[in-house]
N, C-alpha and C positions, 0 to 999 in steps of 0.2 A: 337331832340324830348324829350330826357330824361331831358335836361335842362329846357325845357318848363314845363314838368310835375313836376319837383322839385320846380320850381318857383311857380306854382299853389298851391302846397302843403305848401310851405313856407308862401304864402300870406293867405291861409285859416287859418293856425295856428296862424299867426300874428293877424288877425282879431278876432279870437276866444279868444286869450290871452288878447287882448286889451279890449274886451267887458266883459269878465268874471273877469278880474283882480284877478287871483288866489293868495292865500297866499302861501308863501314858505312852503314846507313840513317840519314839525318838530315833535319832540316827547319829552314831558316833562320828561320822565323817564331817558333821557340822561343828563339832566341838573346837572352840578357839578360832574359828574362821570368821572372816568378813563375808557376810552373806548378802547377795542381791536377790530379792524376790521380784520377779517381773510379771506384772499382771497385764490384762488385755483391755484396760480402759482406753478410750480413743486418744488420749494424750499421755505421753510418757517422756521422761527426761533422762538422758544418760548422765550418770554422776561424773563430776569433773575428774575424779581419780580412778575411774573405772579401768580395770585391767586384769591380768592373769591372777592377781592376788585374791580376787573375788570368787567365791563359790556361787554359781548361778542356779537359782530355782525358777523354773518356768511353770506357768499355770495353764493347763489345757493347750491352746495353740499359741500362747503368747511368746513362744521362742522366736517367732518371726520378728519381734521387736529386738530381741537380743542379737539376732542375726545381723541386723543393721549396725550393731555395735561391734561386730567382728566375732561373735560367738557362733561357731559352727555347730556346737552340740552343747546344750545345757548340762550341768552336772546332775541335776535332778529335774524331774517333771512330776507334778501332781495333776492327776486327771480323774474326773468323775466318771463313774461307770457308764452313764448313758451316752458319753461321747463315742463309744465303740459301736453301738447298734441303734442309737436314737434316730427317730424319723423326722424330728422337727428341724427347722432351718438352721438353728445355731449349731447343732451337732453335725449336720451335713457340712457346714462351713469349716468346722474344726477338722473334720476328716479330710476335706479338700486341701486345707492349708498344710496339714501334717504329712501329706502324701510325699514319700521320698525323704522325709526328715528322720532324725535320730536323736536320742537322748542318752544320758548316762544311766542313772537309776530311775526307772519309771515306777511311780507309786500309783496304783489303780485303786481309787477309793470306792468302797461299798459295792464291789463286784459281787453279784449274787449267784454266779454260775461256776462251773468248774474251770480249772486252769487251762485245759486244752481249748475250750471255747474262747477264752480270752486271747490266747496266743494265736488262734486261727483268725480272730477278729483283727488283731494288730497286723498280722500278715496280709490280710485282705485290704487294709487301708494303707499298707506299705509304710508302716512306721516302725523303726528299729529301736533297740535298747541294748544296753550292756548288762543290765540287771533288772529283774521284774519282781515287784512285791505287791501283794494285795493287802490293803488296810481296811479292817472291818470297822463297823460303826462304833464298837465299844472302846477300842483303843483310841479312836478319835475323840469320843466323849470324855475319856479319861484325860487326854491331852488338854482339852478345853477346860476341864475342871482344875487341872494343875495350874493353868495359866490365869484363869479368871475367878476361880472359886465357885463357879456356877456349874450345876449339873444340868446340862442342856441336852435333851434327847432328840432335838430337831424334829418335832412333831409336824410342824408346818413350815413352808418355805420362808415365811417372814421371821422365823426364829433361828434360822440357820446362819452360820458364818460362811463367807465365801472361801473358796480354796486358797485364795491369796492370803487372807488373814490366817487360815490354818497353817499355811506355809511359814508365816511369821512366827506363830506359836511354836511350830516344830523346831525352827532354828533356835529360838530362845531357850526352849526347854532342853535342847540338845547341847547347850553351852556355847552358842555362837558369841564371838567377841562383840559383834555389832550386826544389825540387820538394816539394810537400806532398801526401801521399797520404791518402785517406779511403775506407773500404770495401774496403781491400785488406788481408786478414788471412790469412796462410798457415795459421793454426791453426783457422780456422773451416770450417764446412760450410754448404752451401746458398747460395741467391741471394736477393736482395731481391725479385726479380720473380716468384718461384714458390715453391711449398710442397713441392718435391720433396726438399729437404734433401740434395742430391747431394754426394758426396765430392769434394773438390778434389784432383785427381791431381798438381797442381803444388806441393804444400805444401813438400816437401823442397828443391827447387831455389829456390823463392821465398824461403824462410827463409834459405838460404845466401847468396843474392844481397843481401838486405837487410842482413844482418850484415856482409857483405863491404864494402858501401857505407859502413856506419857505421864500420867499422874504418879505412877510407881517409879518413874525414873529409869525405866528399862532402856537399853541401848537400841532403840528403834528410831530410824530417821526416814525422811522421804526426800527423794530427789526432785519432786514436783512442787513448785511454789504454791499452786492452787490447793494441794492437799495439806501442805504445812499450814496455810491460812485457815482451812476448814476444820482441821483436827487438832491443831496445837502441837503436832509433832515438829521437832526441830528440822530445819532444812539442811540437808547434808551438802557441805561445800568441800569435802575432802579433808576436813580437820575435825577431830572429836572435840 
């Protein structure tokens, strides 16, 4: 029964994707920049050359990591829709951590409601932004296809990429000079901002994507020695 339901969902998304022909998500502000994508894995490492030259992308509540590095406000934040109204523990912790914080360009992924409801939700959790954009499923799918060659409609949680990896893809597709990741580890469990030690459902796709990027010779590096060892990504030491 579940397989039939999944097939119908896949078919619907395929038809819609084919009809709409969405353009891959991109942001010109990333073009030519050194980009730091900060995730929420329990361990993260500050790059040796980290400073104002980096454009910082945070994921959900991971800007608390960047704050320890002196970043008062990330340039961009990628946030999943359920962080705004979700009832489960992780979403509650995200809202708690982000209370009183602010970002530059907030990208809200897969939001299903109107803009007013989103703005009201952000106001309720006391999270500010300079610019707000909603990213739909199909521009995200088009981005993944542009970067991997795969048409992934994200039918189940085990087939989805994490927002951290999506952030890497966004930066590369937008023309970033290089992308350095920290706190993005497909082999880890848990999050820096809570003690729930939750399993990361995206581990398989994330690992495949990072290894694919490394194989293609794309300018993606990690500041975390453990991730370099696990994925084959070069360890960023401040010199290309």
